[in-house]
Phi, psi and omega in degrees: 000137180233129179289124178254312186221158163255126186258121175245105173294134182229152181279325184230104186297317184296314180293320181290322177296319177299319178298307185290322182278309189275328182268312183269346176084015177289148182255134181294130179262314179194168174216157180234104181058214180254023183235348184217133173223133175256143184234139174281128178264130181306134175075016180217149173275344177282140181253152170264125180250122175251137185203151181259005182290331184235040178306135183099341174278159180276153173300156176186179181275152172241121184248144172275132174233159181296319182207111184299318181297318178294317179299315180299310181300320182288341190235356190297336180272349181239349180239142179274098177279128177256348172219113176292164182307135176223162175279138170224164186314315182274348183172237183237156191212143175208163178227137171226172182244147171275186184286355175249015179070017171286141182277136176235118180257138177234148177213162171231167179250042186295337178278349182265359184272000000 
């Protein structure tokens, strides 16, 4: 697993983007439609991803794995998945919880291969 993003669900993408970009000085790295923007954080290779897709969810890390479906199959009996693997633009995505109910998001880039 490799840490890619810190995910912050936000209610208003435009207002949140203005805050992180204009107030904190983060630079926009990429965006997906009108619901997700990733920002470069100064001094770090990790990006902050703000998105409106999971409003009400807690912030958490997004990790890259080789294959989300394989990770799910290997761990579904020992890890509490709250979102089974789904398609997203770069590949596959799932969410599970740790033993303190923190969200851990995983994705792969299978559609980019």
